[in-house]
N, C-alpha and C positions, 0 to 999 in steps of 0.2 A: 836200767842197764842201756847202754848207747851202743851197742853189738846189734847188729841188724840180724834179724830170724826174720827164714827161710823156711819153705817146709815142699818138699818129694814124697814122693811113694815110693813106698819100700818096692825093691827087688829084690832078686836070689841071688845079686852079688852080695848082700847088704848079711846072710848068711852068718859070717867068720863075726863081725861086726855085733848083729842083735847073743849071739851062741855067746857074746863076748859078758854084754850086758846082760842076759838074763842069769849070767849063775855069779854076777859082783854079787856076796854076803848078804850086803842089805835092800837090793831084788830081792833074795831067795826069802831076808827074813818077814817083806812086807808081804809077798804071794802067801796066795791059801794051800800051794802045793810047794812046799818046803825043802823038797829035798834035790838037789842039784841036777843038773840036764843033761843025761846023755848028745854026745852029738850026736851021733847017725836019728836019735830019735828030733832034736830040735828042726836038723838038716828035712827029717819027709815031715816033721808039722809046720816048717814053711811052707814048705813047696805045693802041698794040703790046701793052707790057708792062701797064698797066690791065685791060685785057681780059684777059690769058690768067687761067686756072685757077694758070699755073707758076709764078706771083711771091706773092711778099707784103712789100708792100714801105712801109717807118716812118720818118715823122719821126718823131725824137724832141725835145723842146722843156724850155729851162732855164726857171722860171720865167716861160713862154709866150711866149719867142722858141725860134724855131728853131735847134736844135744842130749837128743831124745828121743825115744821110739812111741808113739802113740797107738793107740787098736780101737777099734770098732768092728765087734764079731756078733754074730749073731741078726744080723741089717733083719732078713724079712718075718724076724720074729717081735726080741724086746732085743734093742740094740744095747750094747753094753762096752762103753771105753774105757782103753784102761793105759797107764802111763807109766814109764822108764827113762827116768832122768839120767845120766850119762855120771861116772862119779867126779870126775873133773867136773861141771854141772850144776851139780846139787849144791844148794844155800844159796843162790847165785837171786831168788826169786822171781826167775824164770817161768815155774810150772804153771801157773795161773795164766800166763799171759798165751804160753803154749796151748793151754787146753783150751782157752777161748775163740785163738786162730782155727785149735784143730777143731772145731764143733762146725763155726764158722763153714771152715772146707767141706767138709762132711754135707752140713745142708743145701748145701750150692749139688750135691747129685744127688743126697737123699731125706727122704722125708723120717718123720717122728721122733718123741721123746727119745733122750741117749738116758745112757744107767749106769750106776761108777758103785757098785760091792768096793769098800774099803776095811781096813782091818782096826777096831776100835783104839788102838792104842798108835798107829798111824799119824800122829797130829800133821803132822808136815803136807801131807796126803789130802786130808778132810780139810786144810784151811785153804789147796790150791784147789780144792775143786769149788768149794764153798766163791771163793774169788773169781772162778770161772763161770758163779751164775746158780750150781746147782742145789739143790733144797732136799732137806732128807726128810726120807721118805718111811721110811721103817728103821728100825734093827731086826737081824735079820742073827741066824746060824750058821755057817756053812764050810761045811769042813772041821767043826769041830772049835772053828774059831769067833770070837764074835763081831761083827763086821756092822758097817751101817748100811742103811742101798740108798742112794742118793739120785736125784733125777731135774735134768735137765727138759725143759720142756722146749718145742719147737715153737716159736718168736711166731 
């Protein structure tokens, strides 16, 4: 894709955008918590996460338009990454590049391997994480869902 990718840290003013993305039906179906998220719950969650030293949250933009949310949680223990591609940017082959770039940005500030947990039926995410250099560690069960645990080793 010829459009320019850029990245910025998430801030509290992103709360409505992230709320919209988190309750997208595809996002909910790929999540281990598939119920819709209430607005107050979302706002409280984001407020706490943005204050936490254990999180690193990014918005990926394509030509200045918000396209994806990438989150790194649990930095002081096991860093877990998650990605949410906005509806209008799905299917364009962006996820792998966004994951690679985001992990590079993460490793400028933090050390350690990065882990991803992906539902086994989420083939698009599996392909994107593999493209970004993640390798399968094991099969796991999370909230009664079959999932893969992937790891990106720090270079």
